[in-house]
C-alpha positions in Angstrom: -28.0 54.5 0.5 -26.6 51.0 1.1 -29.2 48.6 2.5 -28.4 47.3 6.0 -26.9 43.9 6.7 -29.6 41.2 7.1 -27.6 38.8 9.3 -24.5 36.8 9.9 -23.4 33.8 8.0 -20.7 31.1 8.1 -19.5 28.9 5.2 -18.4 25.4 5.8 -16.5 23.6 3.0 -16.5 19.9 3.3 -13.6 18.5 1.2 -10.9 16.0 2.2 -8.4 17.3 -0.3 -8.9 20.9 0.6 -8.7 20.1 4.4 -5.4 18.3 3.8 -3.9 21.1 1.7 -3.9 19.0 -1.5 -6.1 21.4 -3.4 -7.2 25.0 -3.2 -10.7 25.9 -2.2 -12.5 27.8 -4.9 -16.1 27.4 -3.8 -15.8 28.9 -0.3 -14.7 32.3 -1.6 -17.5 32.2 -4.2 -20.1 31.6 -1.6 -18.6 34.3 0.6 -18.9 36.8 -2.2 -22.4 35.8 -3.0 -23.5 36.1 0.6 -21.9 39.5 0.9 -23.7 40.6 -2.2 -26.9 39.5 -0.5 -26.0 41.8 2.5 -24.9 39.1 4.9 -21.9 39.6 7.1 -19.7 36.5 6.6 -17.9 35.4 9.8 -15.6 33.1 7.9 -15.0 30.1 5.7 -14.2 26.9 7.6 -12.8 23.8 5.9 -13.4 20.3 7.3 -12.9 16.8 6.0 -15.8 14.6 5.0 -16.2 13.3 8.6 -19.6 13.3 10.3 -18.3 14.4 13.7 -16.2 17.2 12.2 -19.1 18.5 10.1 -21.5 18.3 13.0 -19.1 20.1 15.3 -18.7 22.9 12.7 -22.5 23.2 12.4 -23.0 23.2 16.2 -20.3 25.8 16.7 -22.0 28.1 14.1 -25.4 27.6 15.8 -24.1 28.2 19.3 -22.1 31.2 17.9 -25.4 32.8 16.8 -25.0 33.0 13.0 -28.2 33.3 11.1 -27.2 31.2 8.2 -24.7 28.3 7.6 -24.0 27.2 4.1 -22.1 23.9 3.7 -20.5 23.1 0.4 -19.7 19.5 -0.6 -20.3 16.0 0.7 -23.8 15.9 -0.6 -23.6 13.1 -3.2 -23.9 9.3 -3.0 -20.4 8.1 -2.4 -19.4 6.7 1.0 -17.5 9.9 1.9 -20.5 12.1 1.2 -21.8 12.5 4.8 -22.8 16.1 5.0 -26.5 15.4 4.8 -26.2 12.8 7.5 -24.2 15.1 9.8 -26.7 17.9 9.1 -29.7 15.7 9.9 -28.4 15.2 13.4 -28.2 19.0 13.9 -31.6 20.2 12.5 -34.6 20.8 14.7 -36.9 21.4 11.7 -36.3 20.5 8.1 -37.4 22.8 5.2 -37.7 20.3 2.4 -39.2 22.7 -0.1 -36.1 24.8 -0.3 -33.8 21.7 -0.6 -36.1 20.5 -3.4 -36.0 23.9 -5.2 -32.2 24.0 -5.0 -32.0 20.4 -6.5 -34.6 21.1 -9.2 -33.1 24.5 -10.3 -29.6 23.1 -10.3 -30.5 20.1 -12.4 -32.4 22.4 -14.8 -29.3 24.5 -15.1 -27.2 21.5 -15.9 -25.4 21.1 -12.6 -25.7 17.3 -12.3 -24.2 17.2 -8.8 -27.0 19.5 -7.7 -29.6 17.1 -9.1 -27.9 14.1 -7.4 -27.5 16.0 -4.1 -28.9 14.6 -0.8 -28.4 18.0 0.7 -30.8 19.2 3.4 -32.1 22.6 4.4 -33.5 23.3 7.8 -33.4 25.2 11.0 -31.2 24.5 14.0 -32.1 26.8 16.9 -32.5 30.1 15.2 -30.0 29.3 12.4 -30.9 28.4 8.8 -28.6 25.5 7.6 -28.2 24.8 3.9 -26.2 22.1 2.2 -25.1 22.8 -1.4 -23.4 20.5 -3.9 -19.7 21.4 -4.5 -19.5 22.4 -8.2 -19.3 26.1 -9.0 -22.4 25.7 -11.2 -24.3 24.1 -8.4 -23.1 26.8 -5.9 -24.0 29.7 -8.2 -27.5 28.2 -9.0 -28.1 27.1 -5.4 -27.3 30.6 -4.1 -29.5 32.2 -6.8 -32.4 30.0 -5.6 -31.7 30.6 -1.9 -30.8 34.3 -1.8 -34.4 35.6 -2.3 -35.6 33.4 0.6 -32.9 34.1 3.1 -34.1 37.5 4.2 -37.6 36.1 4.9 -36.4 33.1 6.8 -34.0 35.1 9.0 -36.8 37.6 9.7 -39.2 34.8 10.8 -36.5 33.1 12.9 -35.8 36.5 14.6 -39.5 36.9 15.3 -39.8 39.8 12.9 -42.3 40.2 10.1 -41.1 38.3 7.0 -41.7 41.3 4.8 -38.5 42.9 6.1 
């Protein structure tokens, strides 16, 4: 018997070159696949440039649309165009720093330097879990491996259900 879906998710890829059609997105499909393996229904993959307003609009749309989880990919570093964490901070009601720290630590331990340098945030907006991941495939794979066991519990708690679901 196939386990039931645990919630709905949206992937937001933050990349100027992908949003302008200069490069193909490879991380969005990877996150979609990993979310589906974790039994989440993925509403879609949205690509936006590294612009605070555009990122915040994508996050707010997801929250208003009732998704349980939003994963952003990219824009988490220290360059002037890396504004995903700044945009996310303006949307979060409650940060969950422990998950963000775990994603950074495990990514760095696995050799994903961009994960270790990430300013990415994790937190709750309304009843939606919002997670920023660094953009390399290694950081995405490791970040998802760290996040996936926690998602079911966070979604259950945000839904008012027992976290042992």
